[in-house]
N, C-alpha and C positions, 0 to 999 in steps of 0.2 A: 489579334498578337500574341492573346495568352495563348487560344491555343497550338500558335507555330514554337511559343515557348514550352508548352508541353511536349509535342512533340519531338521537339531537340533532348529535353532531357530526360524521355524513355527513349531516345538513341543514346545516349552515353550514360544510360543505365545498364543497356542490356551487353556490352565487354563487360562490365563488370561482375553481371551474371554467368555470363561465358566461362567467364574465370576462376568462379567458384563451384561450378556446377562439373569442370573441367579435371578442375583438382580432387574434388570428392568423389567422381568416375575413377580415376586411376588410384584412390583408395581402396576402393571396394573388391571384390572379389571373395572367386572360395578359399586364399589363402588369406587370411587376416595379416597385415603391416602395420603397424603402429606410425598415426598420421605424423607422429616427427621424423619419422625414417624417410616415408614418403616426401616430404618436403626436403629431407636431407639431401634424399637419391637426387630428385628433379634439378634442384638447384647446385648442384656439383658437390655437396661435401661428403665428407670421409665416414667413416661408422658404421653402414649399415652392412647387413651379410652380402656374399656376393650371389647367392639365390635371391635373395628378394632383389636387390641390383637388376639383374636379370631377367624376373619377373619384369619390374617397372621397366624399362626402360626397353625391353625385345618384344613385350609382349601387348600392357597395358596402353605405356606411351602410342603406339600405334595405334593400338585398337580407338582410343578417344581422340586422335586424330583425323582418324578415318570418319569417327561420328562426325566430327566437325565440318568435314567438307563433304559428305553424303547427305546431312544435313541442308549445307547452305546451298550444294548443286541441285539437288532435286527441288528444293524452295523456289529458287528462282527460274527455273525450268516450269515449273508449273505455275508461278506468274505471267511468266510468258506467254504459255500458252492458253491461258485463261484471256489475258490481253489481245492475242490475236485474232481470236474465235471468237471473242463476247463472250464466253459461255462459263457458267460457274462451276460444270462438273468436270472442263478439259486439266489434264494433270500432263505430265509430263513426256508418258508413255502412249498420248491418242494417238498421235503419228503411225505407232507400229514399231518404234524402236525396242520396245522391251521384248515385244514378241519375235523380231527379228532376233535377236542376242539369244533370248531361249532357241531359237531356230537354230542357233551355230552350235551350243551349247550341247541338245538335242541328240545333232548328229554325231558329233563329237563324243558323247557317252553313250548313246542308245542307238549308234548302227554299225554296231561291229567293233569299234575304236575301245581297248584295253586301253588306259592310262594311269589310271591309279594303283599306287603301289611304286612307282617309278622314283617320287620322291628325291629326285638329286635336284639340288639349287632351286625347290620350288618348282618346279618344274613341269610341275599339273596345273598350279594353279596359273602357270604364264600359259598354258595350253589352252585351258578353259578362258581366260580373258582373251588371246588371240581368237579362238572359237565364237566367240561371244560380239565381240569387236567386228568378227568381218561379218556376221549377221547383221548385226544393225547398223551397219556401215554400209550393205548391199541395199536395205530397206531406205536408206538416207538416201542413196544414190537415186532409185525410184522416185521416192517423197519430192528429193529435190528438182527433177525432170518433170512430174507433173507440177511441181509450185512453178515452174515458169510459163506452161501452159494452160491453169485455167486461169478464171477471172477473179471469183472470191473465193475465201477461206473458208464458209460451210463445204464446197463442195469438194476441199483439200480436206476436209475433215472428216467428210465420209470415207475418202477416197484411203484417207490413212485406216479407219477403222475397219477396211474391207482388206486391208493387207493384213493388219494383225489376225483378221478370223480364218485367211489363206494359211498363214504361218501357225498359224493355233494349230488349225486342223491336222497340217503337216505334223506337226507334234505330236498328234494324239495318235497320228497310223504309225508313228515313229515306238512309241509307247506299248501300243497293243501287240508288236510284234517283237518286244524284248523281252528280255527275261528280269524275273523280281528283283534282279538285285541289282539290275542296270538302270529299272524306272526308279529304287530306291536311292542310287546314287543321284539321279538327277532330280529326284525328288527335293533331296536335302538342298540342294543347289537351288532352288526354287522359295527355300525359305527363307533367302539372306545372310549375310554374313559379314560380320566388321572384322571379328576375331582373327582373321585368316589373311591377314597383307602383313607383310614385310615393310621395312623403311623404306625402298625402292620402291614399290608400286603404292605408298603414299605419297611421296613424294612427285611420283608421273600423275596421281590424282589431284594433287592440290596445286601443280605446274598447268593443267586444263582448268582448275576453278578458275585460279587467276585469269587464263586468258576470256573463259565464259564470263566473268564480270566483268573484265575489259570492254567486251564487246557488249553488255548490258549497257554502261555508262555511254558508250557510244550510240546505243540506240533510244535513249530516254524522251527523245524528242518526238521520233516515231511511236514507239508504245502510248505515249499520251495522246497521239494526235488518233491511233486505232482507237482509243477506247471508246471514241463517239461515233464511230462510223468510215469506214474505206472511202466513198465520196466524199467526207469532211477532209480525209485525210489527203489524199486529192488535190481537194480547194485549196489546201496548204503547198501545193506543188510538192509534198512528197511522192516519191516514186515507191509506189505500195508492191510492187513487184520484187524487187529490190531489198525493201525491208524484212518483207515477209520471208525472203530467200535466207537471209541474213540472222532475223529472229529462228528458223528451222534451223539452220546448221548452228547457233550456239546453245538451244537446249538439246540438240542433235550430241553435240559434243559432253555435254555436261550429263546428261542424263544415259547416254550408250554406254561411257567410260564406267561413270558409277557400275551399271548392270554387269559390266564385265568385270571387274573386282572384286562385288559385292554383292553379285544376283538383284532381281528384282526386288526390292523395297517401296510397298506401297504405302498410299495415303497421306506420306509428306509432305509432295508435290501436291496434291490438292487440297489438303488440310491447311498447311500454315500459312498462303496465301490469303485464305479467306479470315484468320487466327489475327494477322498483319495487318491489313484492311479495319475489322473492327478494334483494335489497339490504338492505331494511327488517326482514324478516321480520315483516311485520305487516299486518292486514286493519282496523285503525283510520284511518277516512280521516282524521279530524283529521292525520294524520301523512300519508296516502299522499296527499292532494292536495295542500299544495305540494310532496313531493318528485318525485309523477307532471310534473308544469309542469316542476318543473328538468330532470327528467332525459328530457323528449321535448325540450325547449330545447338541450339537451347534443348530445342524438342526432343533432340536425336540423342543428345548425351543422355538426358533423363529417360527415354525408351532403351538405351543399351545399360544403362544403371539395373532397370527395371526387368530386363533380359538377360541378367545375368546372375541374377538372384543371389543377393550378397550374403558371404557366409556355404552356401553350396555348392556341390560340386556339377550342378545342372544350369545347364545354358540355355533358355529356350529361343525359339525362333526370331531373329529383330522382324521379320514379316507381319510374324501375328501379334506383336507388340503394337508396330508402328497403325496396323487397322485396329485394333481395341481401345488406343486412344485417337485414331487419327478419325473414325465413322462418328462417334457421338459429336465430335466437333463441326462434323460437317454437318448432322442433323442437327444440332444446336442452333447452328447461325442460320439455317433454311428456315426454320420454325421461330425463328428471333426476329428476322425478316420480315417475314410474311411471302416472300414473290424468291425463286431459285432467280427471276430474270435481272433480280438487283445485289443479287451478290457477291457479285465482281467488280463493282464501282464502288467510289468512296461515298 
């Protein structure tokens, strides 16, 4: 009972932490804005300068909201993949979704298609997002077809890794035959970014996240059953192929859309589920799904604040920051548990 009370209290503290970090996030940047004016602007008050309002409303708020959505979405995706494959090193991109998105963007940016400089209604961002969505969507279709034909998830995992290797090989060939400028443009996309999104793009990501979360709550019982084994899940009457299909669809929607708009962002989906299990000491997805989503949002807000180097005009690649913070977390958890085999169950 005391353990349950601890989990409930911790769950209630997470939204407060998100709120505080969210306000702190939009208060920091290359241009110093007094904290009182930041609060006045986000509360709809008067008195702040128009330039400050423009910075807060059109740049910092969408970026902070994107951090929330990206952190929550990738963390939930990672949780699902670790549960489905019962593998502590599984992440949201293990099925080749990110590689498919990278291939789509590579074909757009490296295959002689010049889109930069268009700049009309953020048209370039939409072209990149469409290319990434198409690439990840094609890989998703292939994975879905395979998931209905194979009997066990481990085979599906291996096939997903092979899809990733194939698309990665094609991208490497495209890079080899591209100019230095084209490769540089593609490389910047692979760094990941939260700052290039407008309100309409954030809205689309938010809607997709909401759909993914709803699907996850529907899948709570199948996910809990799959923790023990597929055979155990079948003994409970679970349609494993159908559950696997829905889990992959949910993960692909979340990870694919985030990659399309923000680029590939590493380690959040891998590290956050482990950290959340450690904090809550549970493997029950009824608790883990909201906890993982909120913990992922918190960590992504922190990573974004580190990346934007407050008081400086420089912004570090968000991918580098998430890897710098995520890799030590995974290493520490593995060493603490003493066995990789048990790092994905509570």
